[in-house]
Every structure is written in C-alpha cells, then in structure tokens.
C-alpha positions as CSV (number, residue, x, y, z in Angstrom):
1,X,12.7,-7.6,146.0
2,X,11.4,-4.4,144.4
3,X,14.0,-2.4,146.4
4,X,16.8,-4.7,145.2
5,X,15.7,-4.3,141.6
6,X,15.5,-0.5,142.0
7,X,19.1,-0.5,143.5
8,X,20.4,-2.4,140.4
9,X,18.7,0.1,138.0
10,X,20.2,2.9,140.1
11,X,23.6,1.2,139.8
12,X,23.3,0.9,136.0
13,X,22.5,4.6,135.7
14,X,25.6,5.5,137.7
15,X,27.7,2.9,135.8
16,X,27.1,4.4,132.4
17,X,27.8,8.0,133.7
18,X,31.0,7.2,135.5
19,X,34.3,7.8,133.8
20,X,36.7,7.6,136.7
21,X,38.5,4.3,136.9
22,X,38.2,3.8,140.7
23,X,34.6,4.9,140.8
24,X,33.9,2.7,137.7
25,X,35.5,-0.3,139.4
26,X,33.6,0.4,142.7
27,X,30.3,0.6,140.9
28,X,31.1,-2.7,139.1
29,X,31.8,-4.3,142.4
30,X,28.6,-2.9,144.1
31,X,26.5,-3.9,141.1
32,X,28.0,-7.4,141.2
33,X,27.2,-7.7,144.9
34,X,23.5,-6.7,144.3
35,X,23.3,-9.1,141.3
36,X,24.7,-12.0,143.4
37,X,22.2,-11.3,146.2
38,X,19.4,-11.3,143.7
39,X,20.7,-14.5,142.2
40,X,20.9,-16.2,145.6
41,X,17.3,-15.2,146.5
42,X,15.7,-16.0,143.2
43,X,17.7,-18.5,141.2
44,X,19.9,-20.6,143.5
45,X,18.4,-24.0,144.4
46,X,20.7,-26.8,145.3
47,X,19.5,-30.1,143.7
48,X,20.6,-32.1,146.8
49,X,21.5,-35.1,144.7
50,X,24.8,-36.9,144.5
51,X,27.0,-36.0,141.5
52,X,24.6,-33.1,140.7
53,X,25.5,-31.0,143.7
54,X,29.1,-30.6,142.7
55,X,28.4,-29.5,139.2
56,X,25.6,-27.1,140.2
57,X,27.6,-25.5,143.0
58,X,30.7,-24.9,140.8
59,X,28.5,-23.7,137.9
60,X,26.7,-21.2,140.3
61,X,30.1,-19.7,141.1
62,X,32.0,-20.1,137.9
63,X,29.5,-19.5,135.1
64,X,28.4,-16.1,136.2
65,X,32.0,-15.1,136.9
66,X,33.0,-16.2,133.4
67,X,30.0,-14.2,131.9
68,X,30.9,-11.1,133.9
69,X,34.6,-11.4,132.8
70,X,33.6,-11.6,129.1
71,X,31.2,-8.7,129.6
72,X,34.1,-6.7,131.2
73,X,36.3,-7.5,128.2
74,X,33.6,-6.4,125.8
75,X,32.9,-3.1,127.6
76,X,36.6,-2.2,127.8
77,X,37.6,0.4,125.2
78,X,41.1,-1.0,125.1
79,X,39.7,-4.3,123.7
80,X,38.3,-2.7,120.6
81,X,41.2,-0.4,120.2
82,X,43.4,-3.5,120.2
83,X,41.2,-5.1,117.6
84,X,41.3,-2.0,115.4
85,X,45.1,-1.8,115.9
86,X,45.6,-5.4,114.8
87,X,43.3,-5.0,111.9
88,X,44.8,-1.8,110.6
89,X,48.4,-1.9,111.6
90,X,49.2,-5.3,113.0
91,X,51.3,-5.7,116.2
92,X,54.7,-4.9,114.7
93,X,54.8,-1.6,116.5
94,X,54.3,-3.2,119.9
95,X,57.1,-4.4,122.1
96,X,56.7,-7.4,124.5
97,X,56.4,-5.0,127.4
98,X,53.7,-2.9,125.7
99,X,51.7,-6.0,124.7
100,X,51.9,-7.3,128.3
101,X,50.8,-3.9,129.6
102,X,47.9,-3.8,127.3
103,X,46.6,-7.2,128.1
104,X,47.2,-6.7,131.8
105,X,45.0,-3.5,131.7
106,X,42.2,-5.3,129.8
107,X,42.3,-8.4,132.0
108,X,42.6,-6.4,135.2
109,X,39.6,-4.2,134.5
110,X,37.6,-7.2,133.4
111,X,38.4,-9.2,136.5
112,X,36.7,-6.8,138.9
113,X,33.2,-8.1,138.6
114,X,34.0,-11.9,138.5
115,X,36.4,-11.6,141.5
116,X,33.7,-9.8,143.4
117,X,31.1,-12.4,142.4
118,X,33.4,-15.2,143.5
119,X,34.2,-13.5,146.8
120,X,30.6,-12.9,147.7
121,X,29.6,-16.4,146.7
122,X,32.4,-17.8,149.0
123,X,31.5,-15.6,151.9
124,X,27.8,-16.6,151.7
125,X,28.9,-20.2,151.4
126,X,25.7,-21.6,149.9
127,X,27.2,-22.8,146.6
128,X,30.3,-24.2,148.3
129,X,28.2,-26.2,150.8
130,X,26.0,-27.5,148.0
131,X,29.0,-28.5,146.0
132,X,31.0,-30.3,148.7
133,X,28.5,-31.7,151.2
134,X,28.5,-35.1,149.6
135,X,32.3,-35.4,149.8
136,X,32.5,-35.0,153.6
137,X,33.9,-38.2,155.0
138,X,31.4,-39.9,157.4
139,X,34.4,-41.1,159.5
140,X,35.2,-37.5,160.3
141,X,31.9,-37.1,162.0
142,X,31.7,-38.4,165.5
143,X,29.2,-41.3,165.9
144,X,27.8,-40.8,162.4
145,X,25.4,-43.8,161.7
146,X,27.2,-46.3,159.4
147,X,24.0,-47.0,157.4
148,X,24.0,-43.5,155.9
149,X,26.4,-42.5,153.0
150,X,26.9,-39.9,150.3
151,X,23.3,-39.8,149.3
152,X,22.2,-38.5,152.7
153,X,25.1,-36.1,152.9
154,X,24.1,-34.6,149.5
155,X,20.7,-33.8,151.0
156,X,22.2,-31.8,153.9
157,X,22.1,-28.4,152.1
158,X,18.3,-28.8,151.7
159,X,17.8,-29.8,155.3
160,X,15.8,-32.8,154.1
161,X,17.3,-35.4,156.5
162,X,16.1,-37.7,159.2
163,X,15.7,-36.2,162.6
164,X,18.6,-38.2,164.1
165,X,21.0,-36.5,161.6
166,X,20.1,-32.9,162.4
167,X,23.2,-32.3,164.5
168,X,25.5,-33.8,161.9
169,X,23.9,-31.6,159.2
170,X,24.6,-28.5,161.4
171,X,28.2,-29.6,161.9
172,X,28.8,-30.3,158.2
173,X,27.2,-27.0,157.2
174,X,29.3,-25.1,159.8
175,X,32.5,-26.8,158.7
176,X,31.9,-26.2,155.0
177,X,30.8,-22.6,155.6
178,X,34.0,-22.0,157.5
179,X,36.1,-23.4,154.6
180,X,34.2,-21.3,152.1
181,X,34.6,-18.1,154.0
182,X,38.2,-18.8,154.6
183,X,38.8,-19.1,150.9
184,X,36.8,-15.9,150.4
185,X,38.9,-13.9,152.8
186,X,42.1,-15.4,151.3
187,X,41.0,-14.4,147.8
188,X,40.3,-10.8,149.1
189,X,43.8,-10.7,150.6
190,X,45.5,-12.0,147.5
191,X,43.6,-9.5,145.3
192,X,44.5,-6.6,147.7
193,X,48.2,-7.5,147.6
194,X,48.2,-7.8,143.8
195,X,46.4,-4.5,143.4
196,X,48.9,-2.8,145.8
197,X,51.9,-4.3,143.9
198,X,50.5,-3.4,140.6
199,X,49.9,0.2,141.7
200,X,53.5,0.4,143.0
201,X,54.9,-1.1,139.8
202,X,52.9,1.3,137.7
203,X,54.0,4.4,139.5
204,X,57.6,3.2,139.7
205,X,57.8,2.4,135.9
206,X,55.8,5.5,134.8
207,X,57.8,8.0,132.8
208,X,55.4,10.7,134.0
209,X,55.3,12.7,137.2
210,X,52.2,12.3,139.4
211,X,50.9,15.7,138.3
212,X,51.5,15.1,134.6
213,X,49.8,11.7,134.9
214,X,46.8,13.4,136.6
215,X,46.7,16.0,133.8
216,X,46.8,13.2,131.2
217,X,43.8,11.5,132.8
218,X,41.9,14.8,132.8
219,X,42.9,15.4,129.2
220,X,41.7,12.0,128.1
221,X,38.4,12.4,129.9
222,X,37.8,15.9,128.4
223,X,38.8,14.8,125.0
224,X,36.4,11.9,125.1
225,X,33.5,14.0,126.4
226,X,34.0,16.7,123.8
227,X,34.6,14.2,120.9
228,X,31.4,12.3,121.7
229,X,29.4,15.5,122.1
230,X,30.7,17.0,118.9
231,X,30.3,13.7,117.0
232,X,26.6,13.6,118.1
233,X,26.0,17.1,116.9
234,X,28.0,16.6,113.7
235,X,26.1,13.4,112.8
236,X,22.7,15.1,113.6
237,X,23.5,18.1,111.3
238,X,24.8,15.8,108.5
239,X,21.7,13.7,108.8
240,X,19.5,16.8,108.6
241,X,21.3,18.0,105.5
242,X,20.9,14.6,103.8
243,X,17.3,14.3,104.8
244,X,16.6,17.8,103.5
245,X,18.3,17.0,100.2
246,X,16.0,13.9,99.8
247,X,12.7,15.4,100.8
248,X,13.3,19.1,100.1
249,X,12.8,20.0,103.7
250,X,13.6,18.6,107.2
251,X,11.5,18.8,110.3
252,X,13.7,20.2,113.0
253,X,12.8,21.4,116.5
254,X,14.1,24.8,117.8
255,X,17.3,23.5,119.3
256,X,18.2,21.5,116.1
257,X,17.5,24.6,113.9
258,X,19.9,26.6,116.1
259,X,22.6,23.8,115.8
260,X,22.2,23.7,112.0
261,X,22.6,27.5,111.7
262,X,25.5,27.7,114.2
263,X,27.5,24.8,113.0
264,X,27.3,24.3,109.2
265,X,28.7,20.9,108.2
266,X,30.3,20.9,104.8
267,X,31.5,17.3,104.6
268,X,32.6,14.2,106.4
269,X,36.0,13.1,107.6
270,X,37.7,10.6,105.2
271,X,38.5,7.1,106.4
272,X,42.3,7.7,106.7
273,X,41.5,10.3,109.4
274,X,39.3,8.0,111.3
275,X,41.9,5.3,111.1
276,X,44.6,7.7,112.3
277,X,42.7,8.4,115.6
278,X,41.5,4.9,116.2
279,X,43.5,2.1,117.9
280,X,45.7,1.4,120.9
281,X,47.6,4.4,122.1
282,X,50.7,4.2,124.3
283,X,52.2,7.4,125.6
284,X,54.7,9.0,123.3
285,X,56.8,12.1,123.1
286,X,57.9,14.0,120.0
287,X,60.9,16.2,120.3
288,X,60.4,16.3,124.0
289,X,56.8,17.3,123.9
290,X,54.1,14.9,125.1
291,X,51.4,13.5,122.8
292,X,48.4,12.6,125.0
293,X,46.3,10.7,122.5
294,X,46.0,9.6,118.9
295,X,43.8,12.6,118.2
296,X,46.5,14.9,119.7
297,X,49.1,13.1,117.6
298,X,47.0,13.6,114.4
299,X,46.4,17.2,115.2
300,X,50.2,17.8,115.6
301,X,50.8,16.1,112.3
302,X,53.1,13.4,113.7
303,X,53.4,10.5,111.3
304,X,53.9,6.8,112.2
305,X,53.1,4.7,115.1
306,X,56.4,3.3,116.4
307,X,59.5,4.9,117.9
308,X,61.6,7.1,115.6
309,X,64.6,9.4,115.8
310,X,62.1,12.2,116.6
311,X,59.6,10.3,118.6
312,X,60.1,8.2,121.7
313,X,57.8,5.4,122.8
314,X,57.4,5.5,126.6
315,X,55.6,2.2,126.9
316,X,53.0,3.6,129.2
317,X,49.3,2.8,128.7
318,X,46.4,4.9,129.8
319,X,44.4,3.5,132.7
C-alpha cells in the first residue's frame, strides 16, 4: 500500500512537470491505472444485494470516470481560454470548423483519464461481475437448483453461497469476466482507431509542414516557460516595491535583492494588453508571415481577431 501511494505521488510530480502532449497523456493514463488499483484494493466492496449490485457496479465505473473527465476539462488551458474568449469577444470570430476543432481538442484531452479508468475496470471485471451477476438467467446454467433465484445470484461476487452452488458461482464469474474483458478490449480497439484517424485527419488538414508544426510546438512551450518565469519575477519585484513603499523597507534575501537591482519594474501592464494576449488562439498568418500565439500577434501589432484582407485564419488549433 505504501509503495502504491508513493507511486501516485511520483506520478503527480511528473504530471505537473510534463509539457509534452504525448507524455502528458501517458502520465494521465498511468496515474489513472494506479488510482484504479488503489480504489479496487481500498474502496470497492460489492453489496451483494439484489437491485443494489447494479447501481453500485455502474457507479464504481461511471462516477470516477465522470469526475476524471471534469477534472481533465478543468485542467485544460483551452477550456479557460475559451471562457475568456467568450467573455471578452464572444464567438463571432469562430467558424463552425474552428468551434468543432476547439471542443474536440478539449474533450479529447479530457477523455484520456476516464477512458483509461473504464478500460482497467472492465479488464479487472470486478465491477461488471458485481453489477450483472443477479441478471444471469438460471436457465442458462446447467442443472441449477430451481429453488434459488436472483437473491442468491446477487451474492455470487461475495462468494457467500451454499456449498452446492460453488461450481455455478465459478461459472457465472468466469462468464461475466469474459464479457467484461471483451468489452474492455473492444473499447481499447475503438479508441486506438479513433486516435489513428484523428491524427491522420489532423495532419491531412494542417496548413503547416511537419517541421513548421514541430517548430510551433517548441515556440509555444518556450513562450509559456519564459512567460511564467518572467511573470513570477515581475510580480515578486512589484510586490517588493509596494511593500517597501508601505513599510519603508522590505526584507529581501540575496537572490531577491539581485533581482530587484537587475530588473527594475516601473509599472504594470494595463488590462487591454492582458486581454489581447488571453483567449483562444487559432493559427493565423499576416501578409504570409506566421503568427504563433496571441502574444506574438500582439508583439507584431496585428489588430483584430478574425480573418481580414491582410490576415488569413488557417483554422488550426494548437495541440
């Protein structure tokens, strides 16, 4: 148990450090697997009662998957960029294709963890067996005693059955585990095909060459790192300046003193500038030159959000 908890904490540390989409999705999947294993060991206990088994089994698969999906939506930067876009500019600048692309990106990223949870749950089979054991038809079991019904079948997942029904319990468990794992493998196959088709469609519809798309990904990553690092330093220096103005002095360590001396902050950015670099960004070009982000667009002094005679909306969203 301690090792499993340690693995989950290690996963979390990698999760927040990762920026690459594939590594990010892989870490999400691995973390979900570990969480599902922990849930099965600690939390899953089939009630083995008619009518309750079905609800509990479905809840054990569906509720965590729903929670993971919502968490994935919340953690996706595109979600809050979309909220900011709708709040500041509305959706008048988005075509139907751009809107579909945006929602597809958000939902696709958010679906990694819940799909992984569902697949692992189905492959393990415990929740499926719990949910459906009472619905097995006694007539499908050879020589099943007529005096037993759904109430006894519902107790099969807990192995709390009369001795003369042990072989029937093993048969029902084996049959339901087979069905559960079959659905799990089918779900893996369907997801794999969808991912493959999506990747093919993305590269076929992309206005960028493979190398330029790779450069764009590197630019976004570097811009984000530098922006966050600079914002942290800027906010610290501005806070030090304001604290000093209030108290007459400010207690800084050696590193902070060097930062204050090296990077004097004279003011703050006005709200229009923050609004200009916040929101959804779909790849655009201006006079044939690429604009890789809202910050890049602002720095070049390009006005407006939609297509214009001098700007072309390429309808290509960052991954």
